[in-house]
C-alpha positions in Angstrom: 45.2 -26.6 -22.0 42.9 -23.7 -23.0 44.0 -20.2 -22.6 41.8 -16.9 -22.8 43.7 -13.8 -23.2 42.2 -10.3 -23.2 44.6 -7.8 -24.8 44.0 -4.1 -24.0 44.8 -1.2 -26.4 45.0 2.5 -26.1 43.2 3.2 -29.4 39.8 2.3 -30.7 41.7 0.8 -33.8 44.4 -1.2 -31.8 47.2 1.2 -31.0 49.7 0.3 -28.4 49.2 -2.7 -26.0 48.7 -1.5 -22.5 48.5 -5.1 -21.0 46.9 -8.5 -20.9 44.6 -10.4 -18.7 44.7 -14.2 -18.8 42.9 -17.2 -17.8 43.5 -20.9 -18.3 41.4 -24.1 -18.1 43.1 -27.6 -18.0 41.5 -30.1 -20.4 41.0 -33.7 -19.7 43.6 -36.1 -20.9 41.0 -38.6 -22.0 42.0 -40.0 -25.5 38.5 -40.4 -27.2 35.1 -39.2 -27.0 33.5 -35.6 -26.3 34.1 -33.9 -23.0 32.4 -30.7 -22.1 34.2 -28.0 -20.3 33.2 -24.6 -19.0 35.0 -21.9 -20.7 38.1 -20.0 -19.2 36.9 -16.9 -17.8 38.7 -13.6 -17.5 37.6 -11.1 -14.9 39.7 -7.9 -15.0 39.4 -4.1 -14.9 40.4 -2.3 -18.1 43.6 -0.4 -17.5 43.5 3.4 -17.6 43.4 4.6 -21.1 42.2 1.4 -22.6 39.8 2.1 -25.5 39.7 -1.3 -27.2 40.5 -5.1 -26.7 40.9 -8.3 -28.4 39.8 -11.7 -27.1 42.1 -14.6 -28.0 41.3 -18.3 -27.2 44.4 -20.7 -27.8 44.5 -24.4 -27.0 47.8 -26.3 -26.6 48.8 -30.0 -26.6 46.5 -31.1 -29.3 47.4 -34.1 -31.1 47.1 -34.4 -35.0 43.5 -34.2 -36.1 42.1 -33.3 -32.6 40.2 -30.2 -32.3 38.1 -28.2 -29.9 34.7 -26.6 -30.5 33.9 -23.1 -28.9 30.6 -21.4 -28.4 29.0 -18.7 -26.4 31.8 -16.4 -26.6 31.1 -13.3 -24.6 33.1 -10.1 -23.8 31.4 -7.2 -22.0 31.0 -5.4 -18.5 30.7 -7.8 -15.7 27.1 -7.8 -14.1 27.6 -6.1 -10.8 24.5 -5.6 -8.8 24.0 -1.8 -8.0 25.2 -1.0 -4.6 26.8 -4.3 -4.1 30.2 -3.8 -2.0 31.7 -7.0 -3.4 33.5 -6.7 -6.5 32.3 -9.1 -9.4 34.9 -11.8 -8.8 34.2 -11.9 -5.0 30.4 -12.1 -5.8 30.5 -14.6 -8.6 33.7 -16.4 -8.2 34.1 -16.4 -12.0 37.8 -15.7 -12.1 39.1 -17.5 -8.7 38.5 -17.8 -5.1 40.9 -15.1 -4.0 38.0 -13.1 -2.4 37.1 -15.9 0.0 38.7 -18.1 2.8 37.7 -21.0 5.1 39.1 -22.5 8.2 39.0 -26.2 7.2 38.2 -28.4 4.3 38.8 -27.7 0.5 37.8 -24.5 -1.3 37.6 -24.5 -5.0 36.1 -22.7 -7.9 33.5 -25.3 -9.0 31.5 -25.6 -12.2 28.1 -24.4 -11.0 25.7 -21.9 -12.4 23.3 -20.8 -9.6 22.4 -17.4 -10.7 21.7 -15.9 -14.1 24.1 -13.2 -15.0 26.8 -14.4 -12.5 28.6 -16.6 -14.9 29.4 -20.4 -14.9 31.4 -20.8 -11.6 30.6 -20.8 -7.9 32.5 -21.2 -4.7 32.6 -24.9 -3.7 33.6 -26.2 -0.3 34.2 -29.8 0.7 34.0 -30.3 4.4 36.8 -31.7 6.4 34.5 -33.5 8.8 31.4 -33.0 10.7 30.6 -29.5 12.1 30.4 -25.8 10.9 32.1 -24.7 7.8 33.3 -21.2 8.2 33.1 -19.3 4.9 33.7 -15.5 4.7 35.3 -13.0 2.6 39.1 -12.4 2.9 38.8 -8.7 3.2 37.1 -6.7 6.1 34.2 -4.5 5.0 34.3 -0.9 6.5 31.0 0.0 8.3 29.5 2.9 10.3 28.1 2.4 13.8 24.4 2.7 14.0 24.0 2.1 10.1 21.9 -1.0 8.9 23.5 -3.5 6.6 22.3 -6.4 4.6 24.0 -9.5 3.1 22.7 -12.3 0.8 24.1 -15.2 -1.0 22.7 -18.1 -3.1 23.6 -21.6 -1.7 23.2 -25.2 -2.5 23.8 -28.4 -0.7 24.0 -31.3 -3.3 24.1 -34.2 -1.0 22.1 -33.3 2.3 19.5 -31.0 3.6 21.7 -28.7 5.5 21.3 -26.0 8.2 23.0 -22.8 7.0 23.9 -20.0 9.6 24.4 -16.4 8.3 26.2 -14.0 10.7 27.4 -10.5 11.0 30.5 -10.2 13.1 31.9 -6.8 14.1 35.5 -5.8 14.5 37.4 -2.7 15.9 40.2 -1.1 13.9 42.7 -3.7 15.5 40.6 -6.5 14.0 39.3 -7.6 17.5 35.7 -8.9 17.4 33.5 -6.6 19.2 29.7 -6.4 19.9 27.0 -9.0 19.5 27.0 -11.7 16.7 23.9 -11.3 14.7 22.8 -14.7 13.3 19.9 -15.9 11.0 19.3 -19.8 10.6 18.1 -21.6 7.3 17.2 -25.1 6.5 18.2 -25.7 2.8 16.6 -28.7 1.4 18.9 -31.1 -0.5 20.1 -30.1 -4.0 18.1 -26.9 -3.8 19.2 -23.4 -4.7 18.0 -21.1 -2.0 18.7 -17.7 -0.9 20.1 -17.0 2.6 20.8 -13.6 4.4 21.0 -11.3 7.3 20.1 -7.8 8.1 21.5 -6.0 11.1 22.5 -2.7 12.5 26.1 -2.0 13.3 26.6 -1.7 17.0 27.4 1.6 18.7 29.7 2.2 21.7 32.1 -0.8 21.0 34.4 0.9 18.4 33.0 -1.2 15.7 34.5 0.0 12.2 34.5 -3.0 10.2 32.7 -6.3 9.7 32.6 -9.7 7.9 29.7 -11.8 7.1 30.1 -15.8 7.8 28.2 -18.3 5.9 28.3 -21.5 8.0 26.8 -24.7 6.4 26.7 -27.5 9.0 28.1 -30.7 7.7 27.3 -34.0 9.2 30.3 -35.8 7.6 33.5 -35.1 5.7 33.7 -34.5 2.0 30.1 -33.1 1.8 30.0 -30.2 -0.7 28.6 -26.9 -0.1 28.1 -24.2 -3.0 27.8 -20.4 -2.6 27.3 -17.7 -5.3 26.0 -14.3 -6.1 27.2 -12.9 -2.8 25.9 -9.5 -1.9 26.6 -6.9 0.8 24.8 -3.6 1.0 24.2 -0.7 3.1 20.6 -1.1 3.7 19.6 2.4 3.2 20.6 2.3 -0.5 17.6 -0.4 -0.8 15.2 1.2 1.5 12.4 3.4 0.3 13.4 7.1 0.4 12.1 8.8 3.6 11.0 5.6 5.1 11.0 5.8 9.0 11.2 2.1 9.2 14.5 0.1 9.1 15.1 -2.0 6.0 14.6 -5.2 8.1 11.1 -3.8 9.0 10.6 -2.6 5.4 11.6 -5.7 3.6 12.1 -8.5 6.1 15.4 -9.4 4.8 17.2 -12.2 6.6 15.5 -11.4 10.0 11.9 -11.1 11.3 11.3 -7.9 13.2 9.1 -7.9 16.4 5.6 -8.3 15.3 2.7 -8.8 17.7 0.2 -10.9 16.0 -3.4 -11.6 17.0 -5.0 -14.6 15.0 -1.8 -16.0 13.5 1.9 -16.4 13.4 4.7 -14.8 11.3 7.9 -16.3 9.8 10.6 -15.6 7.1 10.2 -17.0 3.8 11.9 -16.6 0.4 9.8 -15.0 -2.3 10.4 -14.5 -5.9 8.2 -11.5 -6.9 8.4 -8.9 -9.5 6.4 -6.4 -7.3 8.6 -6.4 -4.2 11.9 -5.5 -3.2 14.4 -8.0 -1.7 14.7 -11.8 -1.6 12.4 -12.6 1.5 9.0 -11.7 2.8 7.1 -11.9 5.9 4.8 -15.0 5.9 1.8 -14.7 7.9 -0.1 -18.0 8.7 -3.6 -17.6 10.1 -4.5 -19.8 13.1 -8.1 -20.0 11.5 -10.2 -18.4 8.9 -10.9 -15.0 9.9 -9.0 -11.8 10.6 -5.3 -11.6 11.4 -4.0 -8.3 12.9 -0.3 -7.7 13.2 1.4 -4.6 14.7 5.1 -3.8 14.5 6.5 -3.8 18.0 8.7 -0.8 17.7 7.6 2.8 18.7 8.5 4.8 15.8 9.2 8.6 16.6 6.8 10.9 14.7 6.0 14.9 14.7 2.5 16.0 15.8 0.7 17.7 12.8 2.7 15.7 10.2 0.9 13.5 7.8 2.3 10.0 7.3 1.5 7.2 4.9 1.6 3.4 5.9 1.9 1.2 2.9 2.4 -2.5 2.2 2.4 -5.0 -0.6 0.3 -8.0 0.5 -0.1 -11.4 -1.3 -2.6 -14.1 -0.3 -2.3 -17.7 -1.4 -5.2 -19.7 -2.5 -4.8 -23.6 -2.3 -7.4 -24.2 -5.2 -7.2 -21.9 -8.1 -10.3 -23.4 -9.5 -12.3 -21.6 -7.0 -12.8 -17.9 -6.3 -12.1 -16.6 -2.8 -12.8 -13.3 -1.1 -9.9 -11.7 0.8 -9.4 -8.1 2.3 -6.6 -6.2 3.6 -5.9 -2.9 5.1 -3.1 -0.8 7.0 -3.4 1.1 10.1 -1.5 3.4 12.4 -2.1 3.9 16.3 -0.4 7.0 18.1 1.4 6.9 21.4 2.4 9.5 23.9 5.9 10.4 25.3 5.6 7.6 28.0 5.0 4.9 25.4 1.3 4.7 26.4 -1.5 4.4 23.7 -2.6 7.9 23.1 -5.1 7.4 20.2 -6.1 4.1 18.4 -6.7 4.4 14.8 -10.1 4.6 13.2 -9.0 2.5 10.2 -10.1 2.7 6.5 -12.5 0.1 5.3 -11.1 -3.4 4.5 -10.2 -3.6 0.9 -11.9 -6.7 -0.4 -11.2 -8.4 -3.7 -12.4 -11.7 -5.3 -10.1 -13.8 -7.4 -9.3 -17.4 -8.3 -5.6 -16.9 -8.7 -3.3 -19.1 -6.8 -1.5 -15.8 -5.8 -3.4 -12.5 -5.6 -1.5 -9.2 -4.8 -2.9 -5.8 -3.3 -0.9 -2.8 -2.6 -2.7 -1.0 0.3 -2.0 2.3 1.9 -3.3 4.7 4.3 -2.5 8.2 5.4 -3.0 9.8 8.9 -1.9 13.0 10.5 -0.4 12.7 13.8 -2.6 14.3 16.4 -1.3 16.9 18.9 0.3 14.9 21.9 1.4 12.1 19.7 5.2 11.3 19.9 5.3 7.7 18.5 3.5 5.7 15.9 2.9 2.0 15.8 2.1 0.6 12.4 0.5 -2.7 11.2 -2.0 -4.4 8.8 -4.9 -6.5 9.1 -5.6 -9.5 6.8 -9.1 -11.2 6.5 -10.7 -14.1 4.8 -13.2 -16.5 6.0 -12.3 -19.0 3.2 -10.2 -21.9 4.5 -8.6 -22.0 1.0 -6.6 -19.0 2.0 -3.8 -20.8 3.9 -1.2 -18.1 4.3 -0.2 -14.6 3.3 3.0 -12.6 2.4 3.6 -9.1 3.3 6.5 -7.1 2.0 7.7 -3.5 1.3 6.1 -2.1 4.6 6.9 1.6 4.9 6.2 4.7 6.9 6.8 8.1 5.2 5.7 11.6 5.5 3.3 12.2 2.8 0.2 14.3 1.5 -3.0 13.1 2.9 -4.8 10.7 0.4 -8.0 12.3 1.6 -9.4 14.5 4.2 -13.0 14.2 6.0 -14.4 17.2 7.8 -17.9 17.5 9.4 -19.8 20.7 9.9 -22.9 21.1 12.1 -23.3 24.7 11.0 -23.9 23.6 7.4 -25.2 20.1 8.1 -22.6 18.5 5.7 -19.6 16.3 5.4 -16.7 17.5 3.1 -14.6 14.8 1.3 -11.5 16.1 -0.3 -9.6 13.4 -2.4 -6.0 14.3 -3.0 -5.0 11.1 -4.5 -4.7 11.3 -8.2 -4.4 8.0 -10.2 -2.5 7.9 -13.5 -4.0 8.8 -16.6 -5.0 5.1 -17.6 -8.1 4.0 -19.2 -9.3 2.3 -16.0 -9.2 5.8 -14.2 -10.9 7.9 -16.8 -14.1 8.2 -14.7 -15.0 8.3 -11.1 -17.9 7.0 -9.0 -18.3 8.2 -5.3 -20.7 6.5 -3.0 -21.7 7.3 0.5 -22.3 4.1 2.8 -24.5 4.6 5.7 -24.3 2.6 8.9 -27.4 0.9 8.0 -25.7 -0.5 4.9 -27.5 1.8 2.5 -25.5 3.4 -0.4 -26.1 6.7 -2.2 -24.3 8.2 -5.1 -22.7 11.7 -4.3 -23.6 14.8 -5.9 -21.0 16.7 -8.0 -21.4 20.2 -9.3 -23.8 20.0 -12.1 -24.1 16.1 -12.0 -23.6 13.2 -9.8 -20.3 11.4 -9.1 -21.5 8.3 -11.1 -18.9 7.5 -13.8 -18.3 11.2 -14.0 -15.0 12.2 -15.9 -12.0 12.1 -13.6 -10.8 15.6 -13.2 -7.2 14.3 -12.5 -6.9 16.8 -9.7 -8.3 17.1 -6.2 -12.0 15.9 -6.1 -14.1 17.9 -3.6 -17.4 16.3 -2.4 -19.8 18.2 -0.3 -22.4 16.0 1.3 -25.4 17.5 2.6 -27.5 14.4 2.8 -25.6 12.3 5.4 -28.3 11.2 7.9 -27.8 13.1 11.1 -26.2 11.5 14.0 -25.1 8.4 12.0 -21.6 7.2 11.0 -20.8 6.9 7.3 -17.8 6.3 5.0 -17.1 6.9 1.3 -16.1 4.8 -1.6 -14.2 6.4 -4.5 -13.8 4.1 -7.4 -12.1 4.8 -10.7 -13.0 2.9 -13.8 -13.4 3.2 -17.7 -16.3 5.2 -19.1 -18.5 2.0 -18.9 -17.6 1.0 -15.3 -16.8 -2.5 -16.3 -13.0 -2.2 -16.1 -12.1 -1.0 -12.7 -9.0 0.7 -11.6 -7.7 2.2 -8.3 -10.2 2.7 -5.5 -10.2 4.5 -2.1 -12.2 3.4 0.8 -12.3 6.1 3.7 -12.6 5.7 7.4 -15.8 6.2 9.1 -16.8 9.6 10.0 -19.6 11.1 12.4 -22.3 12.8 10.3 -23.5 16.2 11.5 -25.9 16.6 14.6 -28.4 19.3 15.6 -27.6 20.5 19.2 -31.2 21.2 19.9 -33.6 18.3 18.9 -36.5 20.5 18.7 -35.1 21.8 15.2 -34.9 20.1 11.9 -33.0 20.9 8.7 -35.0 21.7 5.7 -32.6 21.3 2.6 -32.6 21.6 -1.0 -30.6 18.6 -2.2 -29.5 20.5 -5.3 -29.1 24.0 -4.1 -27.4 23.9 -0.7 -27.3 27.6 -0.1 -31.0 27.4 0.5 -30.6 24.9 3.5 -32.0 26.2 6.8 -32.9 25.0 10.2 -36.6 25.5 11.5 -38.3 24.4 14.7 -41.0 21.7 14.5 -44.0 22.6 16.5 -45.5 19.0 17.0 -44.6 15.5 15.8 -45.6 14.3 12.4 -48.7 12.3 11.9 -49.0 10.3 8.7 -51.8 9.3 6.4 -51.4 6.6 3.5 -54.2 6.8 0.8 -55.4 3.4 -0.3 -54.9 2.3 -4.0 -57.8 -0.2 -4.2 -61.3 -0.8 -5.4 -64.2 -3.3 -4.4 -66.3 -4.6 -7.2 -69.7 -6.4 -6.5 -70.2 -9.4 -8.9 -73.5 -10.9 -9.7 -74.0 -14.2 -8.0 -71.3 -13.7 -5.4 -71.7 -12.9 -1.7 -68.5 -10.9 -1.3 -67.1 -8.2 -3.6 -63.8 -8.6 -5.5 -60.9 -6.5 -4.2 -58.5 -5.1 -6.7 -55.6 -3.1 -5.5 -52.1 -1.7 -6.2 -49.3 -0.8 -3.8 -50.6 1.6 -1.1 -49.6 5.3 -1.6 -46.7 6.7 0.2 -46.8 8.9 3.4 -48.6 12.1 3.4 -48.9 14.6 6.3 -49.0 18.3 7.2 -45.9 19.5 9.0 -45.9 22.9 11.0 -42.6 24.7 11.5 -41.7 27.8 13.2 -38.9 30.4 12.2 -37.9 33.1 14.5 -36.1 35.8 12.7 -36.4 37.5 9.3 -33.3 36.0 7.7 -34.2 32.5 8.5 -37.9 33.2 7.4 -36.7 34.7 4.2 -34.3 31.7 3.5 -37.0 29.2 4.0 -39.3 31.1 1.8 -36.7 31.0 -0.9 -36.3 27.1 -0.5 -40.2 26.9 -1.0 -40.1 29.2 -3.9 -37.7 26.8 -5.8 -40.7 24.2 -5.7 -38.2 21.2 -5.8 -38.1 18.1 -3.6 -36.9 19.0 0.0 -34.9 17.0 2.4 -36.1 16.9 6.1 -33.5 15.7 8.7 -34.0 15.3 12.3 -31.9 13.9 15.0 -32.4 10.1 15.8 -35.4 9.7 18.3 -37.4 12.9 17.2 -39.8 11.4 15.0 -38.1 11.3 11.6 -35.7 8.5 11.1 -33.0 8.8 8.5 -33.6 11.0 5.5 -37.1 12.2 4.6 -37.5 13.5 1.1 -40.8 15.2 0.5 -42.8 17.0 -2.2 -44.2 20.3 -0.8 -47.7 21.2 -1.6 -49.9 24.1 -0.5 -48.2 26.3 2.1 -49.8 28.6 4.8 -47.9 31.1 6.8 -49.0 33.3 9.8 -47.2 35.5 12.3 -46.9 34.1 15.8 -47.7 37.4 17.5 -50.4 40.2 16.7 -47.8 42.7 17.3 -46.0 43.0 13.9 -42.8 44.3 15.7 -42.4 40.8 17.4 -40.7 38.3 15.0 -41.9 34.8 14.6 -43.9 32.9 11.8 -45.8 29.7 11.8 -45.6 27.7 8.3 -47.9 24.9 7.6 -46.8 22.6 4.8 -48.7 19.8 2.9 -46.0 17.1 2.4 -45.7 13.9 0.5 -42.9 11.4 0.9 -41.0 10.8 -2.3 -37.8 8.9 -3.4 -34.4 10.7 -3.4 -34.0 12.9 -6.4 -31.3 12.6 -9.0 -29.2 15.5 -10.0 -26.1 17.5 -8.9 -25.4 20.5 -6.9 -25.6 24.1 -7.6 -23.2 26.1 -5.5 -22.2 25.5 -1.9 -23.5 26.2 1.5 -20.1 26.9 3.0 -18.6 29.0 0.4 -21.2 31.5 -1.5 -20.5 34.7 -3.5 -21.2 36.6 -0.3 -18.3 34.7 1.4 -16.1 35.7 -1.6 -17.0 39.4 -1.3 -16.6 39.5 2.5 -13.1 37.9 2.2 -11.7 39.5 -0.9 -11.6 43.1 -1.9 -10.8 42.5 -5.6 -10.6 39.7 -8.2 -6.8 40.0 -8.1 -6.8 39.2 -4.5 -8.9 36.2 -5.0 -6.7 34.9 -7.9 -3.4 35.5 -6.1 -4.8 33.5 -3.2 -6.0 30.4 -5.0 -5.2 28.6 -8.1 -8.4 26.7 -8.7 -12.1 27.0 -7.7 -11.5 23.7 -5.9 -9.1 25.8 -3.7 -11.7 28.4 -3.1 -14.4 25.8 -2.3 -11.9 23.9 0.3 -10.1 26.9 1.6 -12.5 29.7 1.4 
């Protein structure tokens, strides 16, 4: 007989004995050979006032010359999972089975090690016959109606592939069962350690104040062994993301699959072991075929109009052949509903975040922020998964959340200034792969253009690690565009976080007879003028013919034909516009001409302006109006950054603030001045 004794003392250097805690282990009566036994385990709470302890192992009934070897002696705090309602002995069955009960069969503390940190024993149940084995804790657990709870356990069926049912059963103060039984079913392969669990909200209106969790393996005969360890019971809110408007079951898919509407695939529950997600299960998404799967959570989630929310998820994709690279893409989305539950405003989602990798598992954490519009009372959240490669056979989605948040970015369009303003509020960590930023506009025709920053372009520009403001005066009128923000190291080779915006409508000109003349680098000079007549173009030849003696026909030598040249006639109608247009011409730099689609100038037209003539439209000098005739040659888009802003000029500042002190007390940074005026 091996006996382990912990003796408790009231002093760090021994002192008075406050008590002992004892455990025994019966050794085999075999007379020869080596026999291995799990050590006796003491699980006890140190008595009040205890400051030190001793551990004693004693072995009785040894014959002469017999001996016992001992190793792996441990004394320390029991590993109790944070938030677990069960005590260590009930969770790990290290001391005894006193925390558990069954209705039939034989229950014992078996020599099993299913979970690291939970010791060397587990609850072992041998069935009395075929049928359900009812395993549950001895004690009832106090609960609050309307609160969500989660329970797990590690289980094993050494001899058969067994169905396990996990149930929440609710009881009133008199221990009468009330409310619905919540049940989740699992098929556990033979001799395989698997997690099982259930998540449910305690019912309201039935006086439910306590509960028990039933673990029910389904035996097919007598003497079949079932093992359970690492039992856990939590108030789900302790494991949910702070501020999350989704339940823990919706957030982490623990023990139950929420109501998802899926287009292009199906969903199920699957155990996952991942260091980047919470919980023990994930939502498994299986596509019907290569392509896009769109899933929407069925519940209408109450929201407040005008509040910004973030939808976020951790998404894995599985590649069946890690020798080949595959492209996959993901994004989250949110749609808004009115008080009647009818769709109020469908999301204009961000671009799909695509990535290419050969890994068997590839993880992306995706988020999107949206502000609930006026009239929105509910939200429905979801995600989209896309891959045209059949090697991507399924996905996992976990940690799905909806929380109030600051907008990752904002987009606004001004027809008055002919510009789009992008404000990026997302600030990545000060990592080497976020030290520089590249920002690009993507047109609806697939063309990309780097954005201009103040004094430079957003092309591997130093990361300001604060709000990034982009004023885009060159978005083609009447088009739809979106923006890519990519953080990287200073070379651009090692990429970090990225942000892909939703599409946004570019500015328009209400009167198609007008065009914008813009200075790409000095937006304060941008002005609208009326075009008197459509453009006609000429393109000079870059070729020469040479007569060769003895040949009938000359030799033709040529280079690329010259770009377009024309003369454009525009009209201005008031002295301010006329002076501003004259200032733009004074700069002598490349100009951008923009017209509405269908008015003779498609997309962006960058021109070098040659000789200029101007004349009054009326012989009476008191009548305003001027005709400008400009010789123009088409050129490529110029490089360079911005100087100043069209929306906020020094005149704007002097009109708004009486003193510098007023300006400084209203704004902390110049970025605030530019974005807020």
